[in-house]
All heavy atoms as a GROMACS GRO file, in nm:
protein
  552
    1MET      N    1   9.762   9.997   9.569
    1MET     CA    2   9.791  10.086   9.459
    1MET      C    3   9.854  10.217   9.507
    1MET      O    4   9.947  10.267   9.447
    1MET     CB    5   9.661  10.116   9.383
    1MET     CG    6   9.682  10.194   9.258
    1MET     SD    7   9.767  10.095   9.137
    1MET     CE    8   9.780  10.206   9.006
    2PHE      N    9   9.802  10.270   9.621
    2PHE     CA   10   9.859  10.390   9.677
    2PHE      C   11  10.003  10.369   9.720
    2PHE      O   12  10.087  10.460   9.711
    2PHE     CB   13   9.777  10.443   9.792
    2PHE     CG   14   9.654  10.515   9.752
    2PHE    CD1   15   9.528  10.483   9.802
    2PHE    CD2   16   9.661  10.623   9.662
    2PHE    CE1   17   9.418  10.552   9.766
    2PHE    CE2   18   9.549  10.693   9.625
    2PHE     CZ   19   9.426  10.656   9.677
    3ASN      N   20  10.034  10.249   9.769
    3ASN     CA   21  10.169  10.220   9.814
    3ASN      C   22  10.265  10.222   9.696
    3ASN      O   23  10.377  10.274   9.707
    3ASN     CB   24  10.174  10.085   9.886
    3ASN     CG   25  10.299  10.067   9.966
    3ASN    OD1   26  10.355  10.165  10.017
    3ASN    ND2   27  10.345   9.946   9.978
    4LEU      N   28  10.226  10.167   9.583
    4LEU     CA   29  10.312  10.167   9.464
    4LEU      C   30  10.334  10.311   9.416
    4LEU      O   31  10.448  10.346   9.381
    4LEU     CB   32  10.248  10.082   9.353
    4LEU     CG   33  10.325  10.074   9.222
    4LEU    CD1   34  10.459  10.007   9.244
    4LEU    CD2   35  10.245  10.001   9.119
    5ILE      N   36  10.230  10.391   9.413
    5ILE     CA   37  10.245  10.531   9.375
    5ILE      C   38  10.339  10.603   9.471
    5ILE      O   39  10.424  10.681   9.429
    5ILE     CB   40  10.107  10.600   9.369
    5ILE    CG1   41  10.022  10.540   9.256
    5ILE    CG2   42  10.120  10.750   9.350
    5ILE    CD1   43   9.878  10.583   9.257
    6SER      N   44  10.325  10.576   9.600
    6SER     CA   45  10.409  10.636   9.701
    6SER      C   46  10.556  10.597   9.683
    6SER      O   47  10.643  10.680   9.696
    6SER     CB   48  10.361  10.597   9.839
    6SER     OG   49  10.444  10.650   9.938
    7ILE      N   50  10.579  10.471   9.650
    7ILE     CA   51  10.717  10.425   9.627
    7ILE      C   52  10.777  10.492   9.506
    7ILE      O   53  10.892  10.536   9.510
    7ILE     CB   54  10.722  10.272   9.616
    7ILE    CG1   55  10.691  10.207   9.751
    7ILE    CG2   56  10.857  10.223   9.563
    7ILE    CD1   57  10.673  10.058   9.747
    8LEU      N   58  10.700  10.503   9.397
    8LEU     CA   59  10.752  10.568   9.276
    8LEU      C   60  10.781  10.716   9.301
    8LEU      O   61  10.886  10.765   9.260
    8LEU     CB   62  10.652  10.551   9.163
    8LEU     CG   63  10.632  10.412   9.109
    8LEU    CD1   64  10.524  10.406   9.006
    8LEU    CD2   65  10.764  10.358   9.053
    9ILE      N   66  10.692  10.784   9.370
    9ILE     CA   67  10.718  10.925   9.403
    9ILE      C   68  10.838  10.936   9.495
    9ILE      O   69  10.923  11.026   9.480
    9ILE     CB   70  10.592  10.988   9.467
    9ILE    CG1   71  10.481  10.998   9.365
    9ILE    CG2   72  10.623  11.126   9.523
    9ILE    CD1   73  10.347  11.042   9.422
   10GLY      N   74  10.852  10.845   9.589
   10GLY     CA   75  10.965  10.845   9.681
   10GLY      C   76  11.098  10.823   9.609
   10GLY      O   77  11.199  10.884   9.644
   11LEU      N   78  11.098  10.734   9.509
   11LEU     CA   79  11.222  10.712   9.434
   11LEU      C   80  11.263  10.834   9.354
   11LEU      O   81  11.381  10.869   9.345
   11LEU     CB   82  11.206  10.590   9.343
   11LEU     CG   83  11.201  10.455   9.415
   11LEU    CD1   84  11.172  10.344   9.314
   11LEU    CD2   85  11.330  10.429   9.488
   12VAL      N   86  11.164  10.900   9.295
   12VAL     CA   87  11.196  11.026   9.222
   12VAL      C   88  11.248  11.131   9.317
   12VAL      O   89  11.346  11.198   9.290
   12VAL     CB   90  11.068  11.075   9.147
   12VAL    CG1   91  11.089  11.215   9.092
   12VAL    CG2   92  11.031  10.979   9.037
   13ALA      N   93  11.184  11.145   9.431
   13ALA     CA   94  11.229  11.243   9.531
   13ALA      C   95  11.369  11.207   9.583
   13ALA      O   96  11.450  11.295   9.611
   13ALA     CB   97  11.131  11.252   9.645
   14LEU      N   98  11.397  11.077   9.598
   14LEU     CA   99  11.529  11.035   9.646
   14LEU      C  100  11.637  11.070   9.544
   14LEU      O  101  11.744  11.118   9.581
   14LEU     CB  102  11.529  10.884   9.676
   14LEU     CG  103  11.658  10.827   9.728
   14LEU    CD1  104  11.690  10.887   9.866
   14LEU    CD2  105  11.650  10.676   9.739
   15LEU      N  106  11.609  11.049   9.416
   15LEU     CA  107  11.706  11.088   9.315
   15LEU      C  108  11.733  11.236   9.314
   15LEU      O  109  11.848  11.281   9.304
   15LEU     CB  110  11.658  11.043   9.176
   15LEU     CG  111  11.658  10.894   9.150
   15LEU    CD1  112  11.592  10.864   9.017
   15LEU    CD2  113  11.800  10.841   9.153
   16ILE      N  114  11.627  11.316   9.331
   16ILE     CA  115  11.644  11.461   9.337
   16ILE      C  116  11.721  11.500   9.461
   16ILE      O  117  11.812  11.586   9.455
   16ILE     CB  118  11.506  11.529   9.334
   16ILE    CG1  119  11.435  11.505   9.200
   16ILE    CG2  120  11.519  11.679   9.357
   16ILE    CD1  121  11.291  11.548   9.199
   17ALA      N  122  11.694  11.437   9.574
   17ALA     CA  123  11.764  11.468   9.699
   17ALA      C  124  11.911  11.428   9.690
   17ALA      O  125  11.999  11.498   9.743
   17ALA     CB  126  11.698  11.399   9.817
   18MET      N  127  11.941  11.318   9.624
   18MET     CA  128  12.081  11.276   9.612
   18MET      C  129  12.161  11.375   9.527
   18MET      O  130  12.278  11.400   9.554
   18MET     CB  131  12.091  11.136   9.551
   18MET     CG  132  12.048  11.027   9.644
   18MET     SD  133  12.154  11.019   9.787
   18MET     CE  134  12.034  11.020   9.917
   19VAL      N  135  12.097  11.433   9.426
   19VAL     CA  136  12.163  11.535   9.348
   19VAL      C  137  12.188  11.660   9.434
   19VAL      O  138  12.291  11.725   9.422
   19VAL     CB  139  12.081  11.571   9.223
   19VAL    CG1  140  12.135  11.694   9.152
   19VAL    CG2  141  12.078  11.453   9.127
   20GLY      N  142  12.095  11.689   9.524
   20GLY     CA  143  12.110  11.804   9.609
   20GLY      C  144  12.214  11.794   9.716
   20GLY      O  145  12.253  11.893   9.778
   21ILE      N  146  12.263  11.673   9.741
   21ILE     CA  147  12.367  11.654   9.841
   21ILE      C  148  12.507  11.689   9.789
   21ILE      O  149  12.598  11.720   9.862
   21ILE     CB  150  12.363  11.511   9.897
   21ILE    CG1  151  12.236  11.494   9.979
   21ILE    CG2  152  12.483  11.477   9.980
   21ILE    CD1  153  12.215  11.356  10.034
   22LEU      N  154  12.522  11.690   9.657
   22LEU     CA  155  12.652  11.719   9.598
   22LEU      C  156  12.702  11.859   9.638
   22LEU      O  157  12.623  11.953   9.648
   22LEU     CB  158  12.644  11.711   9.446
   22LEU     CG  159  12.608  11.576   9.387
   22LEU    CD1  160  12.587  11.588   9.237
   22LEU    CD2  161  12.714  11.475   9.418
   23PRO      N  162  12.832  11.872   9.663
   23PRO     CA  163  12.885  12.001   9.711
   23PRO      C  164  12.913  12.100   9.599
   23PRO      O  165  13.012  12.170   9.600
   23PRO     CB  166  13.014  11.958   9.783
   23PRO     CG  167  13.059  11.838   9.708
   23PRO     CD  168  12.931  11.766   9.668
   24ILE      N  169  12.828  12.105   9.499
   24ILE     CA  170  12.844  12.200   9.392
   24ILE      C  171  12.760  12.324   9.427
   24ILE      O  172  12.647  12.310   9.471
   24ILE     CB  173  12.796  12.139   9.258
   24ILE    CG1  174  12.881  12.018   9.225
   24ILE    CG2  175  12.802  12.240   9.144
   24ILE    CD1  176  12.828  11.936   9.107
   25PRO      N  177  12.814  12.445   9.411
   25PRO     CA  178  12.740  12.564   9.452
   25PRO      C  179  12.602  12.573   9.382
   25PRO      O  180  12.588  12.545   9.265
   25PRO     CB  181  12.831  12.678   9.405
   25PRO     CG  182  12.966  12.620   9.403
   25PRO     CD  183  12.947  12.477   9.362
   26LEU      N  184  12.505  12.611   9.460
   26LEU     CA  185  12.366  12.632   9.420
   26LEU      C  186  12.291  12.505   9.381
   26LEU      O  187  12.172  12.508   9.358
   26LEU     CB  188  12.353  12.736   9.308
   26LEU     CG  189  12.400  12.876   9.343
   26LEU    CD1  190  12.388  12.968   9.225
   26LEU    CD2  191  12.325  12.933   9.463
   27LEU      N  192  12.357  12.393   9.371
   27LEU     CA  193  12.288  12.268   9.339
   27LEU      C  194  12.206  12.214   9.454
   27LEU      O  195  12.103  12.154   9.432
   27LEU     CB  196  12.390  12.163   9.292
   27LEU     CG  197  12.332  12.044   9.215
   27LEU    CD1  198  12.252  12.089   9.096
   27LEU    CD2  199  12.446  11.954   9.170
   28PRO      N  200  12.246  12.238   9.581
   28PRO     CA  201  12.161  12.192   9.692
   28PRO      C  202  12.024  12.258   9.697
   28PRO      O  203  11.936  12.216   9.772
   28PRO     CB  204  12.244  12.226   9.817
   28PRO     CG  205  12.383  12.224   9.769
   28PRO     CD  206  12.378  12.278   9.629
   29LEU      N  207  12.000  12.360   9.618
   29LEU     CA  208  11.869  12.422   9.615
   29LEU      C  209  11.763  12.327   9.559
   29LEU      O  210  11.643  12.351   9.581
   29LEU     CB  211  11.872  12.550   9.531
   29LEU     CG  212  11.944  12.668   9.596
   29LEU    CD1  213  11.951  12.786   9.499
   29LEU    CD2  214  11.874  12.709   9.722
   30VAL      N  215  11.802  12.221   9.492
   30VAL     CA  216  11.703  12.123   9.444
   30VAL      C  217  11.639  12.048   9.560
   30VAL      O  218  11.537  11.981   9.539
   30VAL     CB  219  11.762  12.027   9.341
   30VAL    CG1  220  11.812  12.099   9.218
   30VAL    CG2  221  11.871  11.943   9.398
   31ASN      N  222  11.696  12.059   9.680
   31ASN     CA  223  11.628  12.000   9.795
   31ASN      C  224  11.493  12.068   9.824
   31ASN      O  225  11.406  12.008   9.882
   31ASN     CB  226  11.716  12.006   9.919
   31ASN     CG  227  11.821  11.898   9.915
   31ASN    OD1  228  11.794  11.785   9.882
   31ASN    ND2  229  11.943  11.935   9.949
   32TRP      N  230  11.480  12.193   9.779
   32TRP     CA  231  11.351  12.261   9.789
   32TRP      C  232  11.248  12.196   9.698
   32TRP      O  233  11.129  12.215   9.717
   32TRP     CB  234  11.364  12.408   9.759
   32TRP     CG  235  11.423  12.487   9.872
   32TRP    CD1  236  11.546  12.542   9.876
   32TRP    CD2  237  11.360  12.518   9.996
   32TRP    NE1  238  11.565  12.606   9.997
   32TRP    CE2  239  11.452  12.592  10.072
   32TRP    CE3  240  11.236  12.491  10.051
   32TRP    CZ2  241  11.423  12.637  10.200
   32TRP    CZ3  242  11.208  12.536  10.177
   32TRP    CH2  243  11.299  12.610  10.250
   33ILE      N  244  11.292  12.124   9.597
   33ILE     CA  245  11.201  12.049   9.509
   33ILE      C  246  11.177  11.910   9.567
   33ILE      O  247  11.064  11.861   9.566
   33ILE     CB  248  11.261  12.040   9.367
   33ILE    CG1  249  11.275  12.178   9.307
   33ILE    CG2  250  11.173  11.951   9.278
   33ILE    CD1  251  11.355  12.181   9.179
   34ALA      N  252  11.280  11.848   9.619
   34ALA     CA  253  11.268  11.712   9.672
   34ALA      C  254  11.177  11.706   9.796
   34ALA      O  255  11.102  11.611   9.814
   34ALA     CB  256  11.407  11.657   9.708
   35PHE      N  257  11.182  11.809   9.877
   35PHE     CA  258  11.105  11.809  10.003
   35PHE      C  259  10.954  11.805   9.976
   35PHE      O  260  10.884  11.716  10.030
   35PHE     CB  261  11.143  11.931  10.088
   35PHE     CG  262  11.107  11.918  10.231
   35PHE    CD1  263  11.187  11.847  10.319
   35PHE    CD2  264  10.990  11.977  10.279
   35PHE    CE1  265  11.153  11.834  10.453
   35PHE    CE2  266  10.955  11.965  10.412
   35PHE     CZ  267  11.037  11.894  10.499
   36PRO      N  268  10.898  11.893   9.894
   36PRO     CA  269  10.753  11.885   9.871
   36PRO      C  270  10.710  11.761   9.793
   36PRO      O  271  10.599  11.709   9.814
   36PRO     CB  272  10.716  12.011   9.794
   36PRO     CG  273  10.840  12.084   9.772
   36PRO     CD  274  10.953  12.014   9.837
   37VAL      N  275  10.798  11.712   9.705
   37VAL     CA  276  10.767  11.590   9.632
   37VAL      C  277  10.757  11.473   9.731
   37VAL      O  278  10.666  11.390   9.722
   37VAL     CB  279  10.872  11.562   9.523
   37VAL    CG1  280  10.856  11.426   9.462
   37VAL    CG2  281  10.866  11.668   9.415
   38ALA      N  282  10.845  11.467   9.828
   38ALA     CA  283  10.840  11.363   9.927
   38ALA      C  284  10.719  11.377  10.020
   38ALA      O  285  10.664  11.278  10.067
   38ALA     CB  286  10.969  11.365  10.012
   39VAL      N  287  10.675  11.499  10.042
   39VAL     CA  288  10.555  11.521  10.125
   39VAL      C  289  10.432  11.464  10.051
   39VAL      O  290  10.347  11.399  10.112
   39VAL     CB  291  10.535  11.670  10.157
   39VAL    CG1  292  10.397  11.694  10.215
   39VAL    CG2  293  10.643  11.716  10.251
   40VAL      N  294  10.425  11.484   9.919
   40VAL     CA  295  10.316  11.428   9.840
   40VAL      C  296  10.324  11.274   9.844
   40VAL      O  297  10.220  11.206   9.860
   40VAL     CB  298  10.321  11.481   9.695
   40VAL    CG1  299  10.223  11.406   9.606
   40VAL    CG2  300  10.292  11.630   9.693
   41GLY      N  301  10.443  11.222   9.829
   41GLY     CA  302  10.460  11.076   9.839
   41GLY      C  303  10.421  11.022   9.976
   41GLY      O  304  10.362  10.913   9.986
   42LEU      N  305  10.454  11.096  10.078
   42LEU     CA  306  10.415  11.057  10.214
   42LEU      C  307  10.264  11.057  10.229
   42LEU      O  308  10.207  10.968  10.294
   42LEU     CB  309  10.478  11.150  10.317
   42LEU     CG  310  10.447  11.121  10.464
   42LEU    CD1  311  10.502  10.986  10.504
   42LEU    CD2  312  10.505  11.232  10.552
   43ALA      N  313  10.197  11.152  10.168
   43ALA     CA  314  10.048  11.155  10.175
   43ALA      C  315   9.990  11.031  10.110
   43ALA      O  316   9.896  10.971  10.164
   43ALA     CB  317   9.998  11.282  10.109
   44PHE      N  318  10.043  10.991   9.995
   44PHE     CA  319   9.997  10.868   9.932
   44PHE      C  320  10.030  10.746  10.017
   44PHE      O  321   9.953  10.651  10.025
   44PHE     CB  322  10.058  10.851   9.793
   44PHE     CG  323   9.986  10.929   9.686
   44PHE    CD1  324  10.042  11.042   9.631
   44PHE    CD2  325   9.862  10.886   9.639
   44PHE    CE1  326   9.976  11.111   9.533
   44PHE    CE2  327   9.797  10.956   9.542
   44PHE     CZ  328   9.852  11.071   9.488
   45GLY      N  329  10.148  10.749  10.083
   45GLY     CA  330  10.185  10.638  10.170
   45GLY      C  331  10.097  10.626  10.290
   45GLY      O  332  10.073  10.516  10.338
   46LEU      N  333  10.049  10.736  10.341
   46LEU     CA  334   9.959  10.734  10.455
   46LEU      C  335   9.823  10.676  10.419
   46LEU      O  336   9.752  10.624  10.505
   46LEU     CB  337   9.944  10.871  10.517
   46LEU     CG  338  10.067  10.926  10.589
   46LEU    CD1  339  10.044  11.069  10.632
   46LEU    CD2  340  10.103  10.838  10.709
   47LEU      N  341   9.784  10.690  10.291
   47LEU     CA  342   9.654  10.640  10.248
   47LEU      C  343   9.656  10.492  10.216
   47LEU      O  344   9.551  10.432  10.200
   47LEU     CB  345   9.609  10.718  10.122
   47LEU     CG  346   9.577  10.864  10.142
   47LEU    CD1  347   9.548  10.929  10.007
   47LEU    CD2  348   9.460  10.880  10.234
   48SER      N  349   9.776  10.434  10.208
   48SER     CA  350   9.784  10.292  10.171
   48SER      C  351   9.796  10.203  10.294
   48SER      O  352   9.821  10.247  10.404
   48SER     CB  353   9.908  10.269  10.082
   48SER     OG  354  10.025  10.285  10.156
   49ARG      N  355   9.775  10.074  10.271
   49ARG     CA  356   9.788   9.977  10.380
   49ARG      C  357   9.938   9.943  10.405
   49ARG      O  358   9.975   9.917  10.517
   49ARG     CB  359   9.718   9.847  10.345
   49ARG     CG  360   9.571   9.859  10.349
   49ARG     CD  361   9.510   9.725  10.329
   49ARG     NE  362   9.365   9.737  10.321
   49ARG     CZ  363   9.285   9.637  10.294
   49ARG    NH1  364   9.337   9.519  10.270
   49ARG    NH2  365   9.156   9.656  10.288
   50GLY      N  366  10.017   9.942  10.299
   50GLY     CA  367  10.159   9.909  10.314
   50GLY      C  368  10.237  10.023  10.377
   50GLY      O  369  10.194  10.138  10.381
   51THR      N  370  10.355   9.990  10.424
   51THR     CA  371  10.437  10.092  10.492
   51THR      C  372  10.564  10.125  10.417
   51THR      O  373  10.634  10.216  10.458
   51THR     CB  374  10.475  10.044  10.635
   51THR    OG1  375  10.547   9.923  10.625
   51THR    CG2  376  10.350  10.023  10.719
   52ALA      N  377  10.595  10.052  10.311
   52ALA     CA  378  10.722  10.075  10.242
   52ALA      C  379  10.728  10.212  10.179
   52ALA      O  380  10.831  10.283  10.191
   52ALA     CB  381  10.741   9.968  10.134
   53GLY      N  382  10.625  10.256  10.110
   53GLY     CA  383  10.625  10.388  10.050
   53GLY      C  384  10.630  10.500  10.152
   53GLY      O  385  10.702  10.599  10.135
   54ARG      N  386  10.556  10.484  10.261
   54ARG     CA  387  10.559  10.583  10.367
   54ARG      C  388  10.698  10.594  10.426
   54ARG      O  389  10.751  10.705  10.446
   54ARG     CB  390  10.456  10.545  10.475
   54ARG     CG  391  10.452  10.647  10.586
   54ARG     CD  392  10.372  10.597  10.703
   54ARG     NE  393  10.445  10.486  10.765
   54ARG     CZ  394  10.386  10.388  10.829
   54ARG    NH1  395  10.256  10.382  10.841
   54ARG    NH2  396  10.459  10.294  10.884
   55ASN      N  397  10.759  10.481  10.455
   55ASN     CA  398  10.892  10.483  10.517
   55ASN      C  399  10.997  10.542  10.424
   55ASN      O  400  11.086  10.615  10.466
   55ASN     CB  401  10.933  10.341  10.559
   55ASN     CG  402  10.846  10.291  10.671
   55ASN    OD1  403  10.780  10.368  10.744
   55ASN    ND2  404  10.845  10.162  10.690
   56LEU      N  405  10.988  10.510  10.293
   56LEU     CA  406  11.081  10.565  10.197
   56LEU      C  407  11.072  10.716  10.192
   56LEU      O  408  11.173  10.787  10.192
   56LEU     CB  409  11.056  10.505  10.058
   56LEU     CG  410  11.137  10.565   9.942
   56LEU    CD1  411  11.286  10.539   9.962
   56LEU    CD2  412  11.090  10.507   9.811
   57ASN      N  413  10.951  10.766  10.190
   57ASN     CA  414  10.932  10.913  10.185
   57ASN      C  415  10.976  10.981  10.313
   57ASN      O  416  11.023  11.093  10.310
   57ASN     CB  417  10.787  10.945  10.150
   57ASN     CG  418  10.758  10.922  10.004
   57ASN    OD1  419  10.814  10.988   9.920
   57ASN    ND2  420  10.676  10.821   9.976
   58ILE      N  421  10.960  10.914  10.425
   58ILE     CA  422  11.009  10.971  10.551
   58ILE      C  423  11.161  10.982  10.548
   58ILE      O  424  11.218  11.084  10.591
   58ILE     CB  425  10.960  10.887  10.672
   58ILE    CG1  426  10.811  10.907  10.692
   58ILE    CG2  427  11.037  10.925  10.798
   58ILE    CD1  428  10.749  10.816  10.795
   59VAL      N  429  11.228  10.882  10.495
   59VAL     CA  430  11.374  10.887  10.480
   59VAL      C  431  11.417  11.003  10.391
   59VAL      O  432  11.510  11.078  10.420
   59VAL     CB  433  11.430  10.751  10.431
   59VAL    CG1  434  11.575  10.763  10.392
   59VAL    CG2  435  11.411  10.645  10.538
   60VAL      N  436  11.349  11.019  10.277
   60VAL     CA  437  11.380  11.127  10.185
   60VAL      C  438  11.355  11.262  10.252
   60VAL      O  439  11.434  11.354  10.233
   60VAL     CB  440  11.299  11.113  10.054
   60VAL    CG1  441  11.321  11.232   9.965
   60VAL    CG2  442  11.336  10.986   9.981
   61LEU      N  443  11.246  11.274  10.327
   61LEU     CA  444  11.221  11.399  10.398
   61LEU      C  445  11.332  11.427  10.500
   61LEU      O  446  11.374  11.542  10.514
   61LEU     CB  447  11.089  11.390  10.471
   61LEU     CG  448  10.964  11.412  10.385
   61LEU    CD1  449  10.838  11.377  10.462
   61LEU    CD2  450  10.958  11.555  10.334
   62LEU      N  451  11.380  11.325  10.568
   62LEU     CA  452  11.489  11.346  10.663
   62LEU      C  453  11.618  11.390  10.592
   62LEU      O  454  11.688  11.480  10.638
   62LEU     CB  455  11.514  11.219  10.744
   62LEU     CG  456  11.408  11.187  10.849
   62LEU    CD1  457  11.437  11.051  10.911
   62LEU    CD2  458  11.404  11.293  10.954
   63ILE      N  459  11.648  11.325  10.481
   63ILE     CA  460  11.770  11.358  10.408
   63ILE      C  461  11.766  11.502  10.357
   63ILE      O  462  11.856  11.581  10.382
   63ILE     CB  463  11.792  11.261  10.290
   63ILE    CG1  464  11.830  11.123  10.340
   63ILE    CG2  465  11.902  11.313  10.194
   63ILE    CD1  466  11.831  11.017  10.233
   64SER      N  467  11.659  11.538  10.288
   64SER     CA  468  11.652  11.674  10.232
   64SER      C  469  11.629  11.776  10.342
   64SER      O  470  11.680  11.889  10.333
   64SER     CB  471  11.542  11.681  10.125
   64SER     OG  472  11.417  11.654  10.179
   65GLY      N  473  11.553  11.742  10.445
   65GLY     CA  474  11.531  11.837  10.554
   65GLY      C  475  11.657  11.867  10.633
   65GLY      O  476  11.682  11.984  10.668
   66VAL      N  477  11.735  11.764  10.661
   66VAL     CA  478  11.861  11.788  10.734
   66VAL      C  479  11.957  11.869  10.648
   66VAL      O  480  12.023  11.960  10.697
   66VAL     CB  481  11.924  11.654  10.775
   66VAL    CG1  482  12.067  11.672  10.820
   66VAL    CG2  483  11.841  11.588  10.883
   67ARG      N  484  11.960  11.841  10.518
   67ARG     CA  485  12.050  11.917  10.428
   67ARG      C  486  12.007  12.065  10.426
   67ARG      O  487  12.090  12.154  10.429
   67ARG     CB  488  12.047  11.856  10.290
   67ARG     CG  489  12.127  11.931  10.186
   67ARG     CD  490  12.274  11.925  10.214
   67ARG     NE  491  12.348  11.970  10.102
   67ARG     CZ  492  12.446  12.060  10.109
   67ARG    NH1  493  12.484  12.104  10.226
   67ARG    NH2  494  12.509  12.101  10.004
   68LEU      N  495  11.878  12.090  10.420
   68LEU     CA  496  11.830  12.228  10.420
   68LEU      C  497  11.856  12.293  10.555
   68LEU      O  498  11.894  12.411  10.562
   68LEU     CB  499  11.681  12.232  10.387
   68LEU     CG  500  11.644  12.207  10.241
   68LEU    CD1  501  11.495  12.192  10.227
   68LEU    CD2  502  11.695  12.320  10.152
   69PHE      N  503  11.839  12.218  10.662
   69PHE     CA  504  11.860  12.273  10.795
   69PHE      C  505  12.008  12.311  10.816
   69PHE      O  506  12.038  12.418  10.871
   69PHE     CB  507  11.814  12.176  10.900
   69PHE     CG  508  11.845  12.218  11.041
   69PHE    CD1  509  11.769  12.316  11.103
   69PHE    CD2  510  11.946  12.161  11.112
   69PHE    CE1  511  11.795  12.355  11.232
   69PHE    CE2  512  11.974  12.197  11.241
   69PHE     CZ  513  11.896  12.296  11.302
   70LEU      N  514  12.098  12.225  10.776
   70LEU     CA  515  12.241  12.247  10.798
   70LEU      C  516  12.296  12.366  10.720
   70LEU      O  517  12.389  12.430  10.760
   70LEU     CB  518  12.319  12.120  10.768
   70LEU     CG  519  12.303  12.007  10.865
   70LEU    CD1  520  12.379  11.884  10.817
   70LEU    CD2  521  12.344  12.045  11.005
   71THR      N  522  12.236  12.389  10.605
   71THR     CA  523  12.287  12.497  10.521
   71THR      C  524  12.203  12.625  10.531
   71THR      O  525  12.224  12.717  10.456
   71THR     CB  526  12.292  12.452  10.373
   71THR    OG1  527  12.161  12.414  10.332
   71THR    CG2  528  12.389  12.337  10.356
   72GLY      N  529  12.109  12.627  10.620
   72GLY     CA  530  12.026  12.746  10.634
   72GLY      C  531  11.920  12.757  10.525
   72GLY      O  532  11.862  12.862  10.508
   73GLY      N  533  11.902  12.652  10.448
   73GLY     CA  534  11.800  12.652  10.345
   73GLY      C  535  11.841  12.720  10.216
   73GLY      O  536  11.762  12.732  10.125
   74ILE      N  537  11.964  12.765  10.208
   74ILE     CA  538  12.006  12.839  10.086
   74ILE      C  539  12.103  12.758  10.002
   74ILE      O  540  12.072  12.721   9.890
   74ILE     CB  541  12.065  12.975  10.126
   74ILE    CG1  542  11.961  13.058  10.196
   74ILE    CG2  543  12.117  13.048  10.000
   74ILE    CD1  544  12.008  13.188  10.253
   75ILE      N  545  12.221  12.731  10.054
   75ILE     CA  546  12.322  12.664   9.970
   75ILE      C  547  12.363  12.534  10.036
   75ILE      O  548  12.387  12.522  10.147
   75ILE     CB  549  12.443  12.755   9.946
   75ILE    CG1  550  12.396  12.874   9.865
   75ILE    CG2  551  12.552  12.680   9.875
   75ILE    CD1  552  12.506  12.977   9.838
   0.00000   0.00000   0.00000
């Protein structure tokens, strides 16, 4: 059950992170929303036996984290 919750949270975070990748001014700030959502999904993924939700949230964390790192966390 935790794995399913983790996957659903990860998919929501992935959609938010994909919007944050667009090169529209100030839109990448939504990565500040995607990052903590993915952390919550990762916590649920760590509590489950399956690894799909955990891995999905790790990918979302990498995507949004790299985007925030490259832009200095602002734009």
